C-alpha positions, 0 to 999 in steps of 0.5 A, a space after each residue: 575507467 572501465 573500457 566498454 569492452 570490459 563492462 559488457 562483459 562485466 553485464 554478460 556475467 550478472 545477466 549469466 548470474 541472476 538466470 542461474 540464479 534466480 530460479 522463479 520467474 519475475 512475474 511467479 507469485 511467491 510468498 511465504 510458501 515458495 520465498 526462502 528469505 536467507 537465500 533472496 536476502 544473500 543473493 542481493 547482497 552479493 549482486 547489488 552491495 557485494 555481499 558486504 551488508 551484514 545477515 540480519 535475521 529474517 521473518 514473514 509478517 502480515 503487516 496490513 501497512 507495507 510490503 517489509 521493514 527494517 527494525 532498529 534500536 538507536 544507543 540514548 547515549 551515543 545515537 549508535 543504531 543497529 539492525 535487529 531485523 528485517 521483515 517481509 509482508 505474507 500479507 498481501 500477493 505480489 509476483 517477484 519482481 515486486 518482492 525483489 524490488 520489496 526486498 532490495 529497498 531495505 536492504 538500502 535501509 539495511 547499508 544506513 543504518 550499518 555505515 552510520 546513515 541513519 535509515 531515512 527516506 533522504 537523499 542518500 536512500 535515493 541515492 542508492 536506489 537511483 544506482 540499483 535501478 540503474 544497474 540494467 538489472 531491470 530493478 525499479 526501488 521508489 521509495 513509496 509502492 503506488 500500486 494496487 497489491 491484491 491479498 493473499 488467499 489466506 488474508 483473502 479467506 479471512 477477509 471480515 465485513 467492512 463499510 467502504 465510503 466512496 467519496 466523488 468529489 468533483 469528478 475524482 473517486 476516493 475511499 474511507 474505510 471503518 466498520 458498521 458501528 462508525 457508520 451507523 453513529 457518524 456517518 452523519 459527520 462526514 456529511 455536515 464536513 463535506 455540507 460545510 466544503 461546498 458552503 465555503 466554495 472548498 469543493 463543488 459536488 460530493 455525491 458519497 456512496 456507502 457499501 457494504 462489502 467483504 472485499 479483501 481489499 478493504 484490510 489493506 487500508 487503515 480501517 478508521 475507528 472514528 470517523 470524527 478524530 481521526 477522518 482522512 482517504 485515500 484515491 479509490 483505483 478504478 477497479 477496486 470502485 468498479 469491483 464495490 459498486 457490484 458490492 450491497 450498496 447500503 446508502 448514496 448521497 449527493 451534496 451540493 451548494 445551497 440543496 439540503 443533503 438527500 438520498 439519490 432518487 436514481 439508485 432506489 428503484 428496485 430494492 427501495 426497502 434496503 436502503 436508509 433514508 438519511 435527513 438531514 435539517 
């Protein structure tokens, strides 16, 4: 068993190692322009895995769906798996703390593959995450990212106009993102969906606000190419909600039980020519 004195000495040496080798500050914004992926991988390998992980191909990608990924191949006959690469998304604007947590998360998956454990978020992943988080080095590895992360400046510059459909359902806010064409042709499906939900008593009140926006945060959301075959939504943060409500609102519909859906009167004065009336029979 390690004595308290030796443990304290080890912690001091680890802290010294961090201060000497991690030249970035935790709150510093980082990305492909100022991060050497191989250097960071090697640092974390020594710090968190005693240098036992093999080097793997590293790359930046432009994924909107996740911050990091480990790609692997599986032998169909033997079940053997091999890592063929680790990717970090340059689509988002993240600080160094989030970068380290993300890379460490993916390195746990590398560890799973090379030790024959597969590559899931099962008990062994959570065990390793707890081990690293408990080392006192400031790591906070989670299974999924639950933070609202801004997109990179380059992605923001290339942002395109999208339709944000905001749902206030019994006092909680949710969001779907789609294109203008899908909104124009399928919005009545959404109205009917919630009218039926209210009539069945599944929800009490629904108000839908439609915003046409180039807000770059929308690029990181799933963009629905149809709502009839793939209707979905996610929780909407207070920050993004406030930003969207300052943008170009093109429709607002309130639905109540036994009351036909109609355009909310409160939003019409002042710019009524900008509004499209939706009648539901």
